[in-house]
C-alpha positions as CSV (number, residue, x, y, z in Angstrom):
1,M,20.5,-64.8,39.8
2,K,18.9,-63.8,36.6
3,K,17.8,-60.5,38.1
4,N,21.4,-59.7,39.2
5,I,22.7,-60.4,35.7
6,L,20.0,-58.2,34.2
7,Y,20.7,-55.3,36.6
8,T,24.4,-55.7,35.9
9,L,23.8,-55.5,32.2
10,L,21.6,-52.4,32.5
11,V,24.1,-50.6,34.7
12,A,26.9,-51.5,32.2
13,L,24.8,-50.3,29.2
14,S,23.9,-47.1,31.0
15,T,27.5,-46.4,31.8
16,V,28.5,-46.9,28.1
17,V,25.7,-44.6,26.9
18,F,26.6,-42.0,29.5
19,V,30.3,-42.1,28.6
20,S,29.7,-42.1,24.9
21,C,27.4,-39.1,25.1
22,N,29.8,-37.1,27.1
23,S,32.9,-38.1,25.1
24,D,31.5,-36.6,21.8
25,D,32.9,-33.1,21.2
26,L,30.2,-31.1,19.2
27,N,31.5,-28.8,16.5
28,S,30.2,-25.3,17.0
29,T,30.4,-24.7,13.2
30,S,27.0,-25.2,11.5
31,I,26.9,-27.3,8.4
32,F,24.2,-25.0,7.1
33,V,26.0,-21.9,5.7
34,D,24.1,-19.1,4.1
35,S,25.6,-18.0,0.9
36,P,26.4,-14.3,0.9
37,V,23.9,-12.3,-1.3
38,E,25.4,-9.4,-3.1
39,M,23.0,-6.6,-3.6
40,T,22.5,-5.0,-7.0
41,S,23.0,-1.2,-7.3
42,F,19.2,-0.9,-7.4
43,E,18.9,-2.9,-4.1
44,Q,21.6,-0.7,-2.6
45,W,19.5,2.3,-3.6
46,I,16.4,0.8,-2.1
47,Y,18.2,0.1,1.2
48,K,19.6,3.7,1.3
49,E,16.4,5.6,0.2
50,Y,13.7,3.4,1.7
51,T,15.0,1.2,4.5
52,E,17.4,3.7,6.1
53,V,15.3,6.8,5.7
54,Y,11.7,5.4,6.1
55,N,12.1,1.9,7.6
56,I,10.3,0.5,4.6
57,D,11.1,-2.7,2.7
58,F,10.4,-2.2,-1.0
59,K,10.0,-5.6,-2.5
60,Y,10.2,-5.7,-6.3
61,R,11.0,-9.4,-6.7
62,M,7.6,-11.2,-6.6
63,E,7.6,-13.6,-3.7
64,D,5.0,-16.3,-3.2
65,I,4.8,-15.6,0.5
66,E,3.9,-11.9,-0.3
67,S,1.6,-12.6,-3.2
68,D,-2.1,-13.5,-3.3
69,L,-2.2,-16.9,-4.8
70,N,-5.8,-16.5,-5.7
71,Y,-4.7,-14.4,-8.7
72,N,-2.7,-15.2,-11.8
73,L,0.1,-12.7,-11.4
74,S,3.4,-11.9,-13.2
75,P,6.5,-10.2,-11.7
76,A,7.4,-6.6,-12.2
77,K,10.1,-5.8,-14.8
78,V,13.2,-4.3,-13.2
79,E,13.0,-1.1,-15.2
80,K,9.4,-0.6,-14.2
81,S,10.2,-1.4,-10.6
82,K,12.8,1.4,-10.6
83,E,10.2,3.8,-12.0
84,M,7.7,2.9,-9.3
85,A,10.3,3.1,-6.6
86,V,11.3,6.6,-7.6
87,L,7.7,7.8,-8.2
88,L,6.4,6.4,-4.9
89,K,9.2,8.0,-3.0
90,H,9.0,11.4,-4.8
91,L,5.2,11.8,-5.0
92,C,4.0,10.2,-1.8
93,L,6.6,9.6,0.8
94,E,8.4,12.9,0.2
95,T,5.2,14.8,-0.2
96,Y,4.1,13.9,3.4
97,T,7.6,14.4,4.6
98,E,7.7,17.9,3.2
99,V,4.3,18.8,4.5
100,T,5.0,17.4,8.1
101,G,8.6,18.6,8.1
102,S,10.0,15.3,9.2
103,T,10.4,11.7,8.1
104,D,8.9,10.6,11.4
105,F,5.3,10.7,10.0
106,I,6.0,8.2,7.2
107,R,8.2,6.1,9.5
108,S,5.4,5.8,12.0
109,H,2.4,5.4,9.8
110,F,3.2,4.1,6.3
111,P,3.2,0.3,5.7
112,K,6.5,-1.3,6.5
113,I,6.4,-3.4,3.3
114,V,5.6,-2.3,-0.2
115,H,5.3,-5.3,-2.6
116,I,4.9,-4.6,-6.3
117,V,3.5,-6.9,-9.0
118,G,3.9,-6.5,-12.7
119,S,0.4,-7.5,-13.7
120,A,-3.1,-6.4,-12.5
121,A,-5.2,-8.7,-10.3
122,Y,-8.6,-9.5,-11.5
123,N,-11.4,-10.9,-9.3
124,N,-14.4,-13.0,-10.2
125,A,-16.5,-9.9,-10.8
126,G,-14.2,-8.9,-13.6
127,T,-12.9,-5.8,-11.8
128,M,-9.2,-4.9,-11.7
129,I,-7.5,-4.7,-8.4
130,L,-4.7,-2.0,-8.4
131,G,-3.7,-2.1,-4.8
132,T,-4.4,-3.5,-1.3
133,A,-3.3,-2.7,2.2
134,E,-3.1,-5.4,4.9
135,G,-3.6,-4.2,8.4
136,G,-1.4,-1.2,7.9
137,L,1.7,-3.4,7.6
138,K,1.9,-4.1,3.9
139,M,0.8,-2.3,0.7
140,S,0.7,-4.3,-2.5
141,L,0.7,-2.4,-5.8
142,Y,-0.2,-4.1,-9.1
143,Y,-0.1,-3.3,-12.9
144,I,3.5,-2.0,-12.5
145,N,4.6,-3.1,-16.0
146,N,2.1,-0.7,-17.5
147,I,3.5,2.5,-16.1
148,E,3.6,5.4,-18.6
149,L,5.9,8.1,-17.2
150,N,4.8,10.7,-19.7
151,D,1.1,10.4,-19.1
152,Y,0.1,12.1,-15.8
153,A,-3.5,11.1,-16.1
154,H,-2.5,7.5,-16.5
155,L,-0.2,7.7,-13.4
156,K,-3.0,9.3,-11.3
157,K,-5.7,6.8,-12.4
158,Y,-3.8,3.6,-12.0
159,Y,-1.2,4.3,-9.3
160,F,-1.4,7.4,-7.2
161,K,-5.1,7.5,-6.5
162,T,-4.6,3.9,-5.3
163,I,-1.5,4.8,-3.2
164,F,-3.1,7.8,-1.4
165,H,-6.3,5.8,-1.1
166,E,-4.6,2.8,0.6
167,F,-2.5,5.1,2.9
168,A,-5.6,7.0,3.9
169,H,-7.1,3.8,5.3
170,I,-4.4,3.7,7.9
171,F,-5.5,7.2,9.1
172,H,-9.0,6.2,10.0
173,Q,-8.0,2.8,11.3
174,K,-5.7,4.4,13.8
175,R,-7.9,7.4,14.6
176,P,-11.6,7.1,13.7
177,Y,-13.4,10.0,11.9
178,S,-16.6,11.5,13.1
179,T,-19.7,9.4,12.8
180,D,-21.4,12.4,11.2
181,F,-19.8,11.2,8.0
182,N,-21.6,7.9,8.1
183,E,-25.0,9.5,8.2
184,I,-24.7,11.6,5.1
185,S,-25.1,8.8,2.6
186,G,-26.6,6.4,5.1
187,S,-28.3,3.5,3.4
188,D,-27.2,4.5,-0.1
189,Y,-24.1,2.4,0.0
190,V,-24.4,-0.6,-2.4
191,T,-21.6,-2.9,-0.9
192,D,-20.2,-5.3,-3.5
193,D,-22.6,-4.2,-6.2
194,W,-20.7,-1.0,-6.7
195,N,-19.2,-2.3,-10.0
196,V,-22.6,-2.9,-11.6
197,A,-24.8,-0.3,-9.8
198,W,-23.6,2.7,-11.8
199,G,-22.3,1.3,-15.1
200,P,-18.8,0.4,-16.3
201,G,-15.6,2.5,-16.1
202,D,-15.3,6.2,-16.0
203,A,-19.0,6.6,-17.1
204,G,-20.0,4.8,-14.0
205,D,-18.1,7.2,-11.8
206,V,-20.0,10.1,-13.4
207,V,-23.3,8.4,-12.7
208,A,-22.3,7.7,-9.1
209,R,-21.5,11.4,-8.5
210,K,-25.1,12.3,-9.2
211,S,-25.9,10.3,-6.0
212,G,-23.1,11.9,-4.0
213,F,-20.2,9.5,-4.4
214,I,-16.9,10.7,-5.8
215,S,-16.5,7.4,-7.6
216,A,-18.4,4.2,-8.1
217,Y,-16.0,2.4,-5.8
218,A,-16.7,5.0,-3.1
219,S,-20.3,3.7,-2.9
220,K,-19.0,0.3,-1.7
221,D,-19.0,1.4,2.0
222,V,-18.4,4.3,4.3
223,D,-14.7,3.8,4.7
224,E,-14.0,3.5,1.0
225,D,-16.1,6.7,0.5
226,F,-13.9,8.5,3.0
227,V,-10.6,7.5,1.5
228,E,-11.7,8.0,-2.1
229,L,-12.6,11.6,-1.3
230,L,-9.2,12.2,0.2
231,A,-7.3,10.6,-2.6
232,Y,-9.2,12.4,-5.4
233,Y,-8.7,15.7,-3.7
234,V,-4.9,15.3,-3.3
235,I,-4.1,14.2,-6.9
236,N,-6.3,16.7,-8.8
237,T,-5.9,20.4,-9.4
238,E,-8.5,22.8,-7.9
239,A,-10.1,23.1,-11.4
240,E,-10.2,19.3,-11.9
241,W,-11.7,18.8,-8.4
242,N,-14.4,21.4,-9.0
243,A,-15.2,19.8,-12.4
244,I,-15.6,16.4,-10.7
245,I,-17.9,17.9,-8.0
246,A,-19.9,19.7,-10.6
247,Q,-20.7,16.3,-12.3
248,G,-22.8,15.6,-9.2
249,G,-25.4,18.2,-10.2
250,E,-27.8,19.8,-7.8
251,V,-28.3,16.6,-5.8
252,G,-24.9,14.9,-5.8
253,A,-22.6,17.9,-5.5
254,P,-23.8,19.2,-2.1
255,I,-23.5,15.6,-0.7
256,M,-19.9,15.2,-1.9
257,E,-19.0,18.7,-0.5
258,A,-20.5,17.9,2.9
259,K,-18.6,14.7,3.2
260,F,-15.4,16.2,2.0
261,E,-15.7,19.0,4.6
262,I,-15.6,16.3,7.3
263,V,-12.6,14.6,5.6
264,Y,-10.7,17.9,5.4
265,N,-11.4,18.9,9.0
266,Y,-10.6,15.4,10.3
267,M,-7.1,15.6,8.7
268,I,-6.4,19.0,10.2
269,N,-7.8,18.4,13.7
270,T,-6.7,14.8,14.1
271,W,-3.4,14.6,12.2
272,D,-2.5,18.3,11.9
273,I,-2.3,17.9,8.1
274,D,-3.8,20.4,5.7
275,L,-4.9,18.6,2.5
276,D,-4.4,21.8,0.6
277,D,-0.7,21.6,1.5
278,V,-0.6,18.0,0.5
279,R,-2.2,18.7,-2.9
280,R,0.0,21.7,-3.5
281,V,3.2,19.7,-2.8
282,Y,2.0,16.7,-4.7
283,L,1.2,18.7,-7.8
284,R,4.5,20.5,-7.7
285,R,6.4,17.2,-7.4
286,Q,4.3,15.8,-10.2
287,S,5.6,18.5,-12.5
288,E,9.1,17.5,-11.6
289,I,8.8,13.9,-13.0
290,P,10.6,14.8,-16.3
291,S,13.7,15.8,-14.3
292,L,13.9,12.6,-12.2
293,E,16.5,9.9,-12.7
294,F,14.9,6.4,-13.1
295,A,17.6,4.3,-14.7
296,N,21.0,4.8,-13.0
297,L,20.0,4.5,-9.3
298,Q,23.0,4.3,-7.0
């Protein structure tokens, strides 16, 4: 008898639950509504000039998810963000576009995210990090708040050597260069001791050249050596390049020349890009900086 009562109750409860579940009409309207975000004129310019043309997301608002939390960083100022957005587009993206004759090259190979930070990043060794590239997908650029538009040497040293350097990593990651390059300096690479092996700053670069490295950082490893040579060649005039090579002396100069010959031939044979053309276009575009609009971007 008790069992019959229990079964009856269970059936009744199941019926109630079943009916109540099926009698509720769910509202298709979500209670979570995203507030519309109105883009500034600068953001509209970014969308038009970066996203639509090159499929690149240029992030000038510092985001935790994009930032390296190991460093004490500060965001980029809006006016400096505009300057970098215009310079990067004019001197790098449009340089390669002009040389290749199409936006397809940048759309296919340049990182999809460019994230800029106002301050520099300093590691425990006391060296300043100016840029990083992550798996060919994102390029982070630092020290943006210190841009000096009228100082070409400053722009080259702190920004465009870094940009061409980081972009060059994508080339060899996608299509390896000849192993002949690895054998030229062989065991002379100093890994993480590069910042103390040759001395500080620009003087350290000069010392490194006497051992066949275009810069102190180039002596870190073979890949850094490769991309440093490419970057230095593109952003310097022929006279400036020859003066840099000459600092290597009788020992270092032939080593740098031998390595660069491999870099140069690799870019022509593998990517159909003549670095002489890249340098010519870059230098012409650099001379056009005074005529560029940086403030009223529409």
